[in-house]
N, C-alpha and C positions, 0 to 999 in steps of 0.2 A: 344605176351608177350615176345618171345625170341629176337625179333627185338628191342623192348623197352630196355630190359636188355642190349643188346649189345650196344646201343646208350648210355645208362647211364654210362657203363664202359668206353666208349670212352670219354665222357665228364670229367668223374673223372680222366682218365689217363692225359688228356690236362691240367686239373686244378692242379694236382699234379706236373706234369713237369713244368708248368708255374710257380708255387711257388718256386720250386727249382731254377728255371732259374733267376726269379727276385730277390729272396733273395740273392743268391751269387753274382749276378751283382751289386746290391746295396751295399752290404758289401765290395766288392772289390773296389768300387769307394771310399767308405768313409775310408776304412783301408789303402788304397794305399799310403797315405801320409807318412808312415812308410817305410824307407829303411834297409834292412837287409842284412847281409853277409851270402850267401850260403856256403862259404867255413868253416866258423865258425861252422855252424851246423853239418858238417861231419868231423870237426877237421882236416883240411888240410890247407896248406899255401895258401895265396892269389894267384890267378891264374896268375896275371900280364900279361894279354894278350895285345899284341901291335897291335893296329888297327889304321891306319891313323894317326900315331904319338902320339896316346894317350895310355897310359899304364892303362889297365883297369882290375878290379876285378869283381867278380860275386857279386856286390851290386845291389840288386834288390828291386824294390816296392813290398811291401807286397801283393799288389793286384794279383801277380803271382800266389799266393798259391790258389786263388779262381777262377781265370778266366778259368783254365782248366775244372773246374766243369760246367761253364757256356757253354763252347764249346762243351763239352760232351753232355750236354742237348740239345744244339742247333742240334747236329746230330741226336740225338734220335726223337726230335720233327720234324725235316726234314724228317726222314725216314717215319713217320707215319701220319704226318699232312701236309707235304709240304711247298711250299713257302709261301702261305698264312698264315699259322700257325705261321711260323718264323716271317714273316712281322708284323703280329698283335702283337705278344709278344715283339718284339724288340722296336716297336714305343711305346708301353705301358711302357716298362721299361725305355726307354729314357726320357718319360715324368715324370715317378716316380723319377727317378734319379735328374732331373731338380728341381722338387718339394722339394725333400729332401734337396739339397743343398741351396735352397731359405730359407726353414724353419731353417736350421742350421745357416746360415749368420743372419737371423733375430734373433735368439736366442742369438748370440754372442754379439748382440748389447744391449741386456738387462743389466741394471746396477746390478753388483753383490751385494749380502747381505754382510754386514760387517762381521757378525758372521761367514759366510762361509769363508772369506778371512782369518779372525784370527785363525779359527780352523785349517786351512790348510796353515799356514804361515811358517811352517818349514817342510822339507823334512825328510826322514828317517834318514838322517845323521846330521840332525840339521842345515842345510844350509837354509838361507831365500829363501822362494818359493812363487812365486805369481800364484796361482792356476787359476786365471781368465786368466791371459796372456798365461799360458800353455793351458788352454782349448782352448782359440781363435786361438792359433798357430796350435794345432792339427787339428781343425775342419774346419779352414778357409784355403782355397786354392786359388790360383790365378785364374782369370778369364780364362786366357789362358789355364791352365791346364784342368779345367772343360770343356771348349769348345772343346779342342784338344781330350779329353778322350771321349767325347760324339760322336764326328764326327768319331773318329776311331772305337768306338764300332758299329756304325751303319753301317759304310763302311764295317767292318770285318763281321758283320752278314749277309748282303745282299750278299758279296762275297762268303761267306761260303755256303749259301743256293744254290747259282748259280752253283758253282763248284760241290757241292754235287750231285745235280740233274743231271748235265750232266754227271758225272761219273757212276751215277745209271743207266742211260740210256745205257751206254756202258756195265755194269757189270751186270745188272739185279739184281736179289735178291742175287747173290753171291758176294764174295770179300767185305764183309762189312768194313774190315779194310782199303781198298784202298780208298773208297769213304769217309769214316769218318776221318780217319788220314790224307789223302790226301787233302781234303777241308779245314781242321783245319791248316795244315802247310802252305798252300798259303795264307789263310786269316790272320794268324797271323803274316806272314812276312809283309804284308801291314800294319796291325795294329800296329806293333812294332816301325815302322818309322813314320807313320802319326801322332801319338799322341805326339811323341817328336818334330816333325817338327813344328806342330801347337802351342805347348805349350811353348817350348824353343828357337824357332827361328822366326817363323812368327809373333806370337802374344805377345812375350816377350818384356818387356821394353828394351830399348837400353842397359841400364847398367847391365842387367842380361842376355842378349841374348847370346845364345851359338853360336860358330861357326859352320857352316854346317858340317864340318869334325866330330866335336864332336858329333853331332846328329846321323851321320852315324855310328860312333864308338860305342856309348852306344846302339843304336839300334841293332847293330850286336850282342853284348853281350846278350842283353835281348833276342833276337831271338834264340841264340844257347841254352839258358836255356828253352825257350818255346818249342823248337824242341825236346829236350830230354824228357821233360814231356809228349809231345803229343804221343811220341813214347811208352813210358812207360805206358801211359793210354790206350792204344789200347784194352787191355783184358777186361777193364771196359765196352767198347761199347758192347762186346759180352754178357757180364753179364746182361746189361741192355736190350738187345734184348731178352734173354732168360726169364728174368722176365716178361716183356710184353707179350711175347707169352704164358707163364704160366697163366697170368692174362686174357687175351683177349681169348686165344686158338689160336693155330698156324694158322689155316685157316683164321680166322678173322683178325689177325695181318698181314698175308701176302696180305690179300685183301685190307687193309688200305694202306699198303705201295704201292701197285700198283696203288691205286687211287690217292694218293699223288703225285706219278710220273707224272701220266696222267694229273693231274690238275695244275702241275708246268711246 
């Protein structure tokens, strides 16, 4: 009876973590089309960082708000379910993101109802507004961005799990912050540049292709932000471990972590 209960809790834990992982990854991909100013949020002047000849501010994709949750969940799944757990959930998520983009693209092709256009013909300030055009602009991303984002996601996940497990073999059950934050910082470094390189350099149309220097410059600014967030998020890792140990029991949780390392 006790073994069955423990197995049930393990399955429920994986289901909960997978739900958090998939939901935030999918939302990050869809909402990432918006670019926001980090400086305006905290009420400071634009950073104007000079990198490779480009004067850049912290203008970031909205996806960076959600990706830290994905990578924190990655580290927790990694700790207790190992490489196979991350591999399964990452491939499933990539498939679901691809499906979501396909459905969204199909929906943008549907002809809008006339009353819907007329009902939303003016914005809040009385300006002429084409809601169908706005809908399509928001939800339709370039193929290069979609491919680049998915490839960067998979590379980042697989790299994260590899580094995490290597660090755990070195640290054992101690130094959770080192393997969690360390693996995230390294995987995010690669992710930050891969997505931009594929989306705006390698796969971009000639007329909108970025210079390689711009890819490196923008990637650097993005990574600086991700680096700060990863460091600030470290206490959440400990909170997650505490919650899981309370749910499963300390002995069971530690046994799962050891088995995950051995199987990875």
